C-alpha positions in Angstrom: -25.5 160.1 35.9 -26.5 159.2 32.3 -24.5 156.6 31.1 -22.4 157.1 27.6 -21.7 155.7 24.3 -20.1 155.5 21.7 -21.3 154.3 18.3 -18.6 153.6 15.5 -19.7 152.9 11.8 -18.9 152.6 8.7 -20.3 151.0 5.7 -19.6 150.6 2.0 -19.5 149.0 -1.9 -17.1 147.6 -4.0 -17.3 149.7 -7.7 -19.4 152.4 -6.1 -22.4 151.4 -7.0 -21.6 148.0 -6.2 -22.4 144.7 -3.2 -22.5 147.1 0.0 -22.9 146.7 3.1 -22.8 147.9 6.8 -21.3 147.9 9.6 -21.7 149.4 13.2 -20.8 148.5 17.2 -22.3 150.1 20.6 -19.6 151.1 23.1 -19.8 152.0 26.8 -18.1 154.6 26.7 -16.4 154.8 30.2 -15.6 150.8 30.1 -15.2 150.2 26.1 -17.2 147.0 26.3 -19.2 146.5 22.8 -22.6 146.8 24.2 -24.2 146.1 20.7 -22.6 145.0 17.6 -24.1 145.0 13.7 -23.9 144.4 10.2 -25.9 143.9 6.7 -25.3 142.8 3.4 -27.5 145.7 1.5 -27.3 144.8 -2.2 -26.1 147.2 -4.3 -25.2 150.9 -3.3 -23.0 153.2 -2.8 -20.2 153.8 -0.7 -22.8 156.8 1.5 -25.5 155.4 1.1 -23.6 152.0 3.0 -22.4 154.7 5.5 -25.1 156.4 6.2 -27.4 152.4 6.8 -25.1 152.2 9.3 -24.9 155.1 11.6 -28.9 154.8 11.8 -28.6 151.4 12.1 -26.1 152.2 15.3 -27.9 154.8 16.5 -31.3 152.9 17.2 -29.1 150.0 18.5 -27.8 153.1 21.0 -31.4 154.2 21.4 -32.9 150.6 22.4 -29.7 150.2 25.1 -29.7 153.8 26.7 -32.7 155.6 25.8 -31.4 159.4 26.5 -28.3 158.9 27.0 -25.0 161.0 25.8 -23.7 159.9 22.6 -19.6 160.8 20.1 -20.7 159.0 16.6 -17.1 158.4 15.4 -16.4 157.5 11.6 -13.9 158.0 8.9 -16.1 159.2 7.0 -15.9 163.2 6.5 -18.7 163.5 3.9 -22.0 162.1 6.9 -19.5 163.5 10.3 -19.3 167.7 8.7 -23.3 167.0 7.1 -24.5 165.3 9.8 -22.2 168.2 11.9 -24.4 171.0 9.5 -21.8 171.8 8.3 -22.2 170.8 4.9 -25.4 170.6 2.6 -27.3 167.0 2.3 -26.9 167.8 -1.7 -27.9 164.2 -2.7 -31.4 163.6 -2.6 -31.0 159.3 -1.9 -29.0 160.0 1.5 -31.7 163.3 1.9 -34.1 160.4 3.9 -31.3 158.3 5.9 -29.8 161.8 7.1 -33.6 162.4 8.4 -33.5 159.4 9.5 -30.2 159.1 12.0 -31.8 162.6 13.4 -35.2 161.0 14.1 -32.7 157.9 16.1 -30.7 160.7 17.8 -33.5 162.5 19.0 -34.4 159.2 21.9 -31.1 159.9 22.6 -29.4 162.9 24.7 -26.8 164.8 23.1 -24.8 163.6 19.7 -21.4 164.6 18.9 -20.1 163.4 15.9 -16.0 162.9 15.2 -14.6 161.9 12.4 -11.2 159.7 13.1 -9.3 157.7 10.3 -9.8 154.7 9.0 -7.5 152.8 11.1 -9.4 153.7 14.3 -12.5 152.4 12.5 -11.4 149.2 12.3 -14.8 147.4 14.3 -17.2 149.4 12.3 -15.0 148.9 8.9 -14.2 144.8 9.9 -17.7 144.3 9.8 -18.8 146.2 7.1 -16.4 144.6 5.2 -17.9 141.2 6.5 -21.2 142.6 5.1 -19.6 143.3 1.8 -18.2 140.1 1.3 -21.8 138.8 1.5 -22.9 141.2 -0.8 -20.5 140.6 -2.6 -20.9 136.6 -2.8 -24.7 136.7 -3.2 -24.4 139.2 -5.8 -24.9 138.5 -9.6 -21.2 138.0 -10.9 -19.2 140.1 -8.4 -16.6 138.6 -6.6 -17.0 141.2 -3.4 -13.0 141.7 -3.8 -10.8 145.2 -3.2 -11.6 148.3 -1.4 -14.5 150.1 -1.1 -14.5 153.6 -3.8 -14.3 157.0 -3.4 -17.0 158.8 -1.9 -19.4 160.1 -4.8 -23.7 158.5 -4.2 -25.6 157.1 -6.7 -29.2 156.3 -6.3 -29.1 152.8 -4.9 -30.2 149.5 -7.3 -31.5 145.9 -6.4 -28.8 143.1 -6.2 -30.0 139.5 -7.5 -30.1 136.6 -5.5 -28.3 133.9 -5.7 -28.0 130.9 -3.3 -24.4 130.3 -1.7 -24.4 128.1 1.5 -24.9 129.0 5.6 -23.0 127.3 8.9 -24.3 127.8 12.5 -27.8 127.5 13.8 -29.9 130.5 12.6 -32.0 133.0 13.9 -35.5 131.6 13.2 -37.8 134.7 12.6 -41.7 133.6 12.4 -43.7 136.4 11.0 -47.6 136.8 12.0 -50.3 139.1 11.2 -52.6 140.0 13.3 -56.0 138.7 13.3 -58.9 141.1 11.3 -59.8 143.9 12.0 -62.4 146.3 11.0 -60.5 148.4 8.8 -58.3 145.1 6.9 -62.8 143.3 6.7 -63.4 146.2 4.4 -60.0 146.2 3.0 -59.2 149.4 3.7 -55.9 151.6 4.9 -55.0 151.2 8.4 -51.8 152.3 10.1 -50.9 153.8 13.4 -54.7 153.6 14.7 -55.7 151.5 18.1 -58.2 149.2 16.2 -59.2 146.6 17.8 -59.6 142.3 16.4 -63.2 142.1 15.7 -64.4 138.7 17.0 -63.1 136.6 14.3 -59.4 138.6 13.8 -59.6 136.8 18.2 -60.7 132.9 17.0 -57.6 133.3 13.8 -55.4 134.9 16.9 -56.0 131.3 18.8 -56.1 129.6 15.5 -52.7 130.8 14.4 -51.9 130.0 18.6 -52.8 126.9 18.8 -51.0 125.8 15.3 -47.7 127.6 17.1 -48.6 125.7 20.1 -48.4 122.3 18.2 -45.1 123.9 16.5 -42.8 124.3 19.7 -39.7 125.8 19.6 -41.3 129.6 20.2 -38.4 130.7 22.6 -39.9 135.0 22.9 -42.5 137.0 21.3 -42.0 140.3 20.5 -45.0 142.1 19.1 -45.5 145.9 17.7 -47.8 148.2 20.3 -50.2 148.4 18.5 -53.7 147.3 19.7 -54.9 144.6 16.6 -51.4 142.9 17.1 -50.8 142.6 20.8 -53.9 141.5 20.8 -52.8 138.6 18.8 -49.4 138.1 20.5 -52.0 137.7 23.9 -53.1 134.6 22.6 -50.0 133.3 21.4 -48.7 134.1 24.7 -51.3 132.2 26.2 -51.0 128.7 23.9 -46.8 128.8 24.0 -46.5 129.9 27.5 -43.9 132.4 25.3 -42.9 135.8 27.2 -44.2 139.0 25.1 -41.6 141.7 24.4 -43.2 145.2 22.5 -40.8 146.6 20.3 -42.1 149.8 18.3 -39.8 148.9 15.2 -42.5 147.3 13.8 -45.9 148.5 14.3 -47.6 149.9 10.8 -46.5 152.4 8.3 -48.5 155.6 9.9 -50.8 156.4 6.6 -51.7 159.8 8.1 -55.1 161.1 6.3 -55.3 158.0 4.2 -55.9 156.2 7.8 -59.5 154.3 7.2 -59.6 154.8 3.7 -60.0 152.6 1.3 -57.7 152.6 -1.3 -60.4 154.1 -3.8 -61.8 157.1 -1.7 -57.8 157.6 -1.0 -57.1 158.1 -4.9 -60.5 160.4 -5.3 -58.6 162.9 -3.3 -55.6 162.6 -3.2 -54.9 161.2 -7.0 -51.2 162.6 -7.5 -49.8 161.4 -4.2 -51.2 157.9 -4.6 -49.3 158.0 -7.9 -46.3 159.2 -6.6 -47.1 156.5 -3.5 -46.8 154.0 -5.5 -44.0 154.8 -7.3 -41.7 155.7 -5.1 -40.9 154.4 -1.6 -39.6 157.4 0.1 -42.8 159.0 -1.0 -45.3 159.0 2.7 -48.7 159.7 2.1 -50.3 163.1 2.6 -49.4 163.3 6.4 -48.1 159.7 7.2 -44.4 157.8 6.4 -43.1 156.4 3.3 -42.1 153.0 2.8 -38.6 153.9 2.7 -38.6 155.3 6.3 -40.5 152.3 7.6 -37.9 149.9 5.5 -35.5 151.7 7.9 -36.9 150.9 11.6 -38.0 148.0 10.5 -34.6 146.2 9.4 -32.8 148.7 13.1 -36.0 146.4 15.1 -34.1 143.4 13.4 -31.4 143.9 13.4 -31.2 144.7 17.0 -33.0 141.3 17.7 -30.3 139.1 15.7 -28.0 141.3 18.1 -29.6 139.9 21.3 -31.0 136.3 20.3 -28.8 134.6 18.2 -29.6 131.2 17.3 -33.3 131.7 19.5 -37.2 130.9 17.6 -38.8 135.1 17.7 -42.6 134.7 16.7 -42.8 138.6 15.3 -46.3 139.7 15.9 -46.5 142.5 13.4 -48.1 144.2 9.8 -48.7 143.9 6.0 -46.1 146.4 5.5 -43.3 145.1 8.3 -43.6 141.6 7.5 -43.7 142.4 3.8 -40.5 144.9 4.4 -39.0 141.4 5.8 -39.6 139.5 3.0 -38.4 142.0 0.5 -34.6 142.3 2.4 -34.6 138.1 2.8 -35.0 138.1 -0.8 -32.8 141.1 -2.3 -35.9 142.1 -4.0 -36.7 145.9 -4.6 -39.4 147.8 -3.2 -41.1 147.5 -5.6 -41.9 144.3 -5.0 -43.9 144.7 -2.1 -46.3 145.8 -4.3 -46.7 142.2 -6.3 -47.2 140.2 -2.5 -51.0 139.1 -1.1 -50.2 138.9 2.7 -53.4 137.8 4.9 -54.4 138.4 8.3 -53.1 135.8 10.8 -51.2 134.6 7.9 -47.5 132.6 8.8 -44.6 133.7 7.2 -40.5 132.2 8.0 -37.6 133.3 7.2 -34.0 132.1 9.1 -31.2 134.9 9.6 -27.7 133.2 9.7 -25.1 134.8 11.1 -22.6 134.2 8.3 -24.5 136.6 6.0 -27.2 133.8 4.5 -31.3 134.1 4.3 -34.0 131.6 4.1 -37.3 132.6 3.5 -38.7 129.6 4.5 -42.8 129.9 4.2 -44.8 132.8 3.7 -48.5 133.8 3.6 -49.2 130.4 5.1 -53.0 130.3 6.4 -53.6 126.6 6.4 -54.3 127.0 10.2 -57.4 128.8 9.4 -59.4 126.3 6.8 -62.9 126.1 7.8 -63.3 130.1 9.6 
């Protein structure tokens, strides 16, 4: 018999929009055992955006724990419960991609039902969400994160200004390694979900990164995208460091659809309007592909699961341009448009520390010192 799970999720903002965060917990329905819990400060957003973010994170965590399991979702948001149950229409455009992401995550599970519960019966997720809102308020631009959530009223989320605050405890350190050179990267072409290999130079770059990481030491686990170029790079690091390798689909590259294999100029010439819209709006996908917004949802969900599963450890994430830039923008509380202003070279290394009590520290970005002379 399939394991039955409960996902309790919540989210909110102080100001609507204001400093926002979500919380989610996955429980074994039979025993009540907590299988996973997560919370995240998401900068400045609305109650409904935060609630949906909590739902998506909870469903994705459940799918990782027990794919195909039946799930009961419990939330104190009548809006989310009624919309996801199909009884209310989703009218606000900011919520539609989040609802679609929730449906996609639910598709990896068995039967998913949605139950409204009073807030006092959702206290675990509510506590996590409030902790995330507290952190968002402390990190915000003058907002103190005091008071309760406002009434539901979705408004487009905006960026939150970063600021420093002290951190406590040992963080989860993520070392982010972009794979080595491929035939498409050497020609600066769109390389998404196509399963292309490394070039001979790419293999040498992977080995150089592996040697540097072995000398650095301290890598507890290698987590790699399932795409061949990342797995080849991860294999070189595993051989040099002896660390185990885990595959995570959540950190694969964006699906660029019909632009796969094309140069930027070629794609722009064939789809000028679509290219302009894609550059202007992270919610727009290339023809037949995946938007940066959707990529961000799965990448952040994958990170949340890793942070929950490996407290205080050092993880090497072998991934691609978009996922790595997504994590950097999250660390810096930067808007999605900032991704277009970042240069991320093949086989480069970046490092981010994620503290359990909220702060995040970007320690390095696009480091290629280990590739000198190549």
